[in-house]
N, C-alpha and C positions, 0 to 999 in steps of 0.2 A: 613691573610691566612685562618683562620677559616671561614670568610665570604664567600670566594670563594668556599670552600668545601660545606658549607651549601647551597649556590646558586646552585651548581651542583646537590646536593641531591634533592632539591626542583624541579629543572627542570626535573630531571630524574623521579621523582614521577609523575609529570604531564604527561610526555610522556608515562609512564607505565599505568596510569589511562585512557589515551585517545587512546592509540594504543595497547600495551601489552608489556610484557617483551621481547619477541623475535622479536618484530617489531620496536625497536628503537636501534640506534647505537651511538657510541661515535661521529660519524660524525653529527648525528642529534642533539646531545647535543652541539657540537661545533657550529653548525649553529644557534641554538636557543640562545646560550649565547654570541656568537661573540668572542669566544676564540679558541685557537688552541687545537687539540686533545691531544697534549703533556701536556697541562695544566690539562686536565681531568685525564690523566694517572698518573700525579704527585700525585694526591690525591687518585685515585682509580686505582690501577695497572690493575685490570681486571673488566669486567662487573659483575662478581660474587661478587667482593668486593663492587661494587657500589650497586648491588641488596640487599646485606646484610645491607648496610648502609640505604637504602631506607626503608626496612622492620623494622629496629631498630628505625628509625626516626618516622615511623608510630606508632609503639608500644609506644614510649616515648610521642608522641603527644596525643595518646588516653589515656594513663595513666594520663597525666596532665588534660586532658579534663574530664575524669570520676571522678578524684579526686575533681575537681572543682564542678562538678555536685553534688557529695556527700556532699560537704561542703555547697552548696547553698540550697539544697533541702533535707528535712528530710523525707517527705512522699514518699513511693515507686512509686506511680503513677506519682508524679512530677518528680522523677528521671528518670522513664521510658520515660515520654514525652520529657524530656530534651535530653535523649539519641536518641530518634527518630528524634528530631530536628537536632542533629549533623549529623546523617546519611542523613537526607533530604538536608542538605547543600551541600553534595556531588552532589546530583542529580540536585540541582538548579545552581550549578557552571558550568554547560555546559555538554558536552558529556563525562563525567567521570564516572568511576565505582570505587568501593572500592578497595584500594590498596591490601588489603588481598585477596579479591575476585578474582582479576585479577591474582595474583600469584597462587592461588589455581587452577584457571581454566587452567593454563599452567603447572600443576604439573609434567607432563612427560618431559618437556623441561627446567624447571628451576633447577639450581644446588641445591644440597642437602643443602648447607649452607644457601641459600636464603629461601628454604622451612622451614628450622629449625627456622630461625629468624621470618618468617611469622607465623609459628605455635605458637611461644611464644606470639606474639601479639594477635592472635585469642584466645588462652587460657586465657590470661589476660581479654579480653573483655567478654568472656563467663563466667568467674569466677565472675567478677563484676556484670554482669547482673543476674547471678544465685543467688547471694546474695540479690539483689533487689527483685527478685521473691520470695525467701524464706520469706523475711520480709513482702511482700505484701500478700502472701498466709496465713502466720501466723496471720496477723492482719485482714484478711478477705476482703481486698480491691482488691485482685486479685484471679482469679480462673483459674486453668488449670489442665489437667490430666497429669500423668507421673511425672517424677522428675524435679526439678528446673534446673538441669544441662541439661537434655534433652530438656526442653522448651527453655532454653537460646540458645542452639545449633540450634534449629529449627528457632528461631527468627532471629539470626544472619545470618543463611543460607538463610532464606526467604528475608531478607533485601538485602543481596548481590545479590541474584537472581533478586529481584525487580529493583535494580539499573541497572543491565545488560539488563533486558527486557525493562525498561523505555527508555534506550538509543535507542533501536530498534523500540519500539512501542509507545513511548510518555509518558509523566509524569502522565497521567490519570491512567495508569496501576499501577505505583508506588503507587499512592494515594489509589487505590482500595486495594492493598495488605496491606498497612499500616493500613487502616481502618479495614480490616479483622483480622489482628493481634490484634488490640485493642479489637474488638468485641469478639474474642475468649478468651480473658482474663478477661472479666467482670464477676463478680460473678452473679450467678443466683439469681433473686429476689424472 
């Protein structure tokens, strides 16, 4: 039973990333998965319940991913580059944008519970990235103006925007934005 629930969450995440929250329905999920809408409603009574589950799943996947990055890489730049690689995978996986970014872009139509779950995911990511930036600045391998929290927020927002713009204008724009982020954080020689 959990497999079906996870399958619904994953399919909903793809529809969210390729269409938007307001542009997919349980009928779309039914068609995509080859199951009845009643099966979806069995696991997620409302689309809001499903949206919360998608946002929480995104948060949990990002926590696991960032934990793994922290375990694999000790140096801040290596951690930062690994994070950029994770975000780049979204762009390379087709016409997708960041789960958190699409929910934020529909702030006015997404239910409060979905926004709250999404905000928790974003706060976690920005907190992790902020800690990487603190360490990088302290050891002198990274340079930026302002606070680490502000820099982390700017980077996350820039990457979300880069994913959205790349979908419309092509991957070269995404690459240019990522290159600019890197360049803006290198210490002055």
